[in-house]
C-alpha positions as CSV (number, residue, x, y, z in Angstrom):
1,M,-9.7,-9.4,4.3
2,D,-8.5,-12.8,3.0
3,C,-5.3,-13.0,1.0
4,Q,-3.9,-16.2,-0.5
5,T,-0.4,-16.1,-2.1
6,F,2.0,-18.2,-4.1
7,S,5.6,-17.0,-3.9
8,A,8.6,-18.2,-5.8
9,M,12.3,-17.4,-6.2
10,L,15.0,-18.8,-8.5
11,I,18.7,-17.7,-8.4
12,G,19.1,-18.2,-12.2
13,P,22.7,-17.7,-13.5
14,R,23.8,-15.4,-10.6
15,N,26.2,-16.4,-7.8
16,T,24.0,-14.7,-5.3
17,Q,20.3,-14.1,-4.8
18,E,19.8,-10.3,-4.9
19,D,16.0,-10.4,-5.0
20,A,13.9,-10.3,-1.8
21,I,10.2,-10.8,-1.3
22,S,7.9,-10.0,1.6
23,D,4.4,-11.1,2.5
24,G,4.0,-8.3,5.0
25,K,5.3,-10.4,7.9
26,T,8.2,-12.4,6.6
27,V,11.0,-11.5,4.2
28,F,12.5,-14.2,2.0
29,Q,15.8,-14.3,0.1
30,A,16.4,-17.8,-1.2
31,D,18.2,-19.6,-4.1
32,L,15.2,-21.8,-4.6
33,L,11.8,-21.2,-3.0
34,T,8.1,-22.0,-3.5
35,R,5.7,-21.1,-0.8
36,K,1.9,-20.9,-0.4
37,N,0.5,-18.7,2.3
38,R,-2.9,-17.5,3.5
39,S,-3.5,-14.6,5.8
40,V,-6.6,-12.8,7.2
41,S,-6.0,-9.2,8.1
42,D,-7.5,-5.7,7.9
43,N,-4.6,-4.7,5.7
44,I,-2.5,-6.6,3.2
45,M,1.1,-5.7,2.2
46,L,3.2,-7.5,-0.4
47,A,6.6,-6.4,-1.9
48,V,9.3,-7.6,-4.4
49,C,12.7,-6.0,-4.4
50,D,15.5,-6.5,-6.9
51,G,18.9,-5.4,-5.5
52,M,21.9,-4.1,-7.4
53,G,25.3,-2.8,-6.6
54,G,27.8,-5.7,-7.0
55,H,29.4,-8.0,-4.4
56,D,26.8,-8.2,-1.5
57,G,25.5,-4.7,-2.0
58,G,22.4,-5.7,-3.9
59,E,21.6,-8.5,-1.6
60,I,21.8,-6.2,1.4
61,A,19.8,-3.5,-0.2
62,S,16.8,-5.7,-1.2
63,I,16.6,-7.3,2.3
64,F,16.9,-3.8,3.9
65,V,14.0,-2.3,2.0
66,C,11.7,-5.3,2.4
67,E,12.3,-5.4,6.1
68,R,11.6,-1.7,6.5
69,V,8.5,-1.8,4.4
70,N,7.3,-4.6,6.8
71,R,7.8,-2.3,9.8
72,I,5.6,0.5,8.5
73,N,2.2,1.0,10.2
74,W,-0.1,0.5,7.2
75,H,-3.3,1.1,9.0
76,T,-3.5,4.4,7.1
77,I,-3.6,3.5,3.4
78,S,-3.2,6.5,1.2
79,P,-0.8,7.7,-1.5
80,P,0.7,10.5,0.7
81,H,1.3,8.0,3.5
82,V,3.0,5.6,1.1
83,L,5.2,8.3,-0.4
84,E,6.2,9.6,3.1
85,A,7.1,6.1,4.2
86,L,9.3,5.4,1.2
87,A,11.0,8.7,1.5
88,R,11.9,7.8,5.1
89,I,13.3,4.4,4.0
90,Q,15.4,6.2,1.4
91,E,16.8,8.5,4.1
92,E,17.7,5.4,6.2
93,A,19.2,3.7,3.2
94,M,21.5,6.7,2.5
95,L,22.9,6.3,6.0
96,Q,23.1,2.5,6.3
97,L,23.6,0.8,2.9
98,P,26.9,0.3,1.1
99,E,27.9,3.0,-1.3
100,N,26.5,2.7,-4.8
101,S,24.1,0.0,-3.8
102,G,20.3,0.1,-4.4
103,T,17.2,-1.8,-5.1
104,T,14.0,-1.6,-7.0
105,V,10.8,-2.0,-5.0
106,A,7.3,-3.0,-6.2
107,G,4.6,-3.1,-3.5
108,L,0.9,-3.6,-3.1
109,L,-1.3,-2.5,-0.2
110,A,-4.9,-3.5,0.2
111,G,-7.4,-2.3,2.8
112,D,-10.5,-0.2,3.3
113,G,-11.9,-1.4,0.0
114,K,-9.0,-0.2,-2.1
115,V,-5.6,-1.2,-3.5
116,I,-2.5,1.0,-3.7
117,V,0.3,-0.1,-6.0
118,F,3.7,1.6,-5.7
119,N,7.0,1.1,-7.4
120,A,10.5,2.5,-7.9
121,G,12.6,0.8,-10.6
122,D,11.6,-1.9,-13.0
123,S,10.1,-4.6,-10.8
124,R,6.4,-4.8,-11.9
125,I,2.9,-5.3,-10.7
126,Y,0.1,-6.7,-12.9
127,R,-3.6,-7.1,-12.4
128,L,-4.9,-10.5,-13.7
129,T,-8.4,-11.0,-15.0
130,E,-9.9,-13.9,-17.0
131,D,-9.2,-12.0,-20.3
132,A,-6.1,-10.0,-19.7
133,I,-2.8,-9.3,-17.8
134,E,-2.6,-5.6,-17.2
135,Y,0.6,-3.8,-16.3
136,I,-0.4,-1.3,-13.5
137,S,3.0,-0.3,-12.2
138,H,5.3,1.9,-14.3
139,D,9.0,1.3,-14.9
140,H,11.6,3.8,-14.0
141,S,14.0,2.8,-16.8
142,L,15.6,4.4,-19.8
143,V,13.7,2.2,-22.2
144,Q,10.4,3.0,-20.5
145,E,11.2,6.7,-20.9
146,M,11.8,6.0,-24.6
147,V,8.4,4.2,-24.8
148,D,6.7,7.2,-23.1
149,Q,8.3,9.5,-25.6
150,S,7.2,7.2,-28.5
151,I,10.8,6.6,-29.5
152,I,10.3,2.8,-29.3
153,N,7.2,0.7,-28.7
154,M,6.5,-1.5,-25.7
155,Q,7.2,-4.7,-27.7
156,S,10.8,-3.6,-28.1
157,V,11.5,-3.2,-24.4
158,N,12.6,-6.8,-23.4
159,G,15.2,-7.2,-26.1
160,H,16.5,-3.6,-26.0
161,P,20.3,-3.4,-25.1
162,L,19.6,-0.6,-22.6
163,R,16.7,-2.3,-20.8
164,N,18.6,-2.7,-17.5
165,V,19.4,1.0,-17.1
166,I,17.3,2.0,-14.1
167,E,16.5,5.6,-13.3
168,L,15.0,5.3,-9.8
169,G,15.1,2.9,-6.8
170,I,16.0,3.0,-3.1
171,G,19.6,3.3,-1.9
172,P,22.7,5.4,-2.2
173,A,22.9,4.6,-6.0
174,F,19.7,6.7,-6.5
175,K,20.7,9.7,-4.3
176,N,20.4,12.2,-7.2
177,A,17.4,10.5,-8.8
178,W,15.2,11.3,-5.8
179,N,15.6,15.0,-6.6
180,I,14.1,14.7,-10.1
181,R,11.9,11.6,-10.2
182,K,8.9,10.3,-8.3
183,V,7.8,7.0,-7.0
184,H,4.9,5.7,-9.1
185,I,1.6,5.4,-7.3
186,Y,-1.6,3.8,-8.6
187,E,-4.8,3.4,-6.7
188,E,-8.0,1.5,-7.5
189,N,-11.1,0.2,-5.7
190,L,-10.8,-3.4,-4.6
191,D,-13.2,-5.8,-6.4
192,T,-13.3,-9.2,-4.9
193,P,-11.9,-11.6,-5.7
194,S,-9.0,-9.7,-7.3
195,Y,-5.7,-11.2,-8.6
196,Y,-2.3,-9.6,-8.8
197,L,1.2,-10.6,-9.9
198,L,4.3,-8.8,-8.4
199,C,7.6,-9.7,-10.0
200,S,11.3,-8.8,-10.6
201,D,12.3,-8.2,-14.1
202,G,13.8,-11.7,-14.3
203,L,10.3,-13.0,-14.9
204,T,9.3,-10.6,-17.7
205,D,12.7,-11.1,-19.4
206,A,12.1,-14.9,-19.5
207,L,8.4,-15.1,-20.4
208,A,6.1,-13.0,-22.5
209,E,3.1,-11.4,-20.7
210,G,0.6,-13.4,-22.7
211,H,2.3,-16.6,-21.9
212,I,2.3,-15.7,-18.2
213,H,-1.4,-15.1,-18.4
214,D,-2.1,-18.4,-20.1
215,L,-0.1,-20.3,-17.5
216,L,-1.9,-18.7,-14.5
217,M,-5.5,-18.5,-15.5
218,P,-8.1,-19.3,-14.5
219,N,-6.8,-20.0,-11.0
220,P,-3.6,-17.8,-10.5
221,V,-2.6,-18.9,-7.0
222,E,-3.3,-22.6,-7.7
223,N,-1.4,-22.4,-11.0
224,G,1.6,-20.7,-9.5
225,T,3.5,-24.0,-9.7
226,R,2.9,-24.0,-13.5
227,L,4.6,-20.6,-13.8
228,Y,7.5,-21.7,-11.6
229,N,8.0,-24.9,-13.6
230,A,7.9,-23.0,-16.9
231,L,10.7,-20.8,-15.5
232,K,12.8,-23.8,-14.5
233,Q,12.7,-24.9,-18.2
234,K,14.1,-21.5,-19.4
235,I,17.7,-20.3,-19.5
236,L,17.3,-17.4,-17.1
237,R,19.4,-14.3,-17.4
238,D,18.8,-13.0,-13.8
239,N,17.5,-13.7,-10.4
240,T,13.7,-14.3,-10.8
241,S,11.1,-13.8,-8.1
242,F,7.3,-13.3,-8.1
243,I,4.3,-13.3,-5.8
244,I,0.8,-14.1,-7.0
245,A,-2.0,-12.9,-4.8
246,E,-5.8,-13.5,-4.6
247,I,-7.5,-10.9,-2.4
248,R,-11.0,-11.2,-1.1
């Protein structure tokens, strides 16, 4: 399996970078980063984490989760294996992370002719096609719950004053949430080539999905620089990180 990626991180208005990204081998947490990478492997693992918790808690939590996702043996790719692995990471986080800290996680696994997407929190994963950008993760947030219950529509999410209220993630901050909420899992067959975008909410706060699609197509990895440059022209509200992947 051949995977080409374009990764980027911007610190935005924050004093620290609390996002972390992983290409399955290396974890990055940088104020300013652009990186292209190509890997050939039986299995592909990518992840974006957006930490929270104040002081250095969020920074520590996001690195912690990305590093532990990297250590998992992903030779078995199945939803139960993913859920078990994330539950073990949550158990470790409860013992090792600062009190009240936590992080979102959005990850993608590819192998054996299939793709599994998982997320906890509001970091997102999209499938990119020539005609559309399709949201295939599912936010664990108060506003997403309001969308699910038809209280508001999806177009109201980005500007909603409660958009940053997160209802599930990994870390001590989400101790009670793990008793009542579930990690989102989505599985599909891998058509090649396939294109995906993983991102923290800084990206979707800054740019509309349609604009992101227009910037990236028809060659998402090659056009990653266009997306990065567009973000540099915006007044960002948060740390902003993304990975664009082409999988064959």
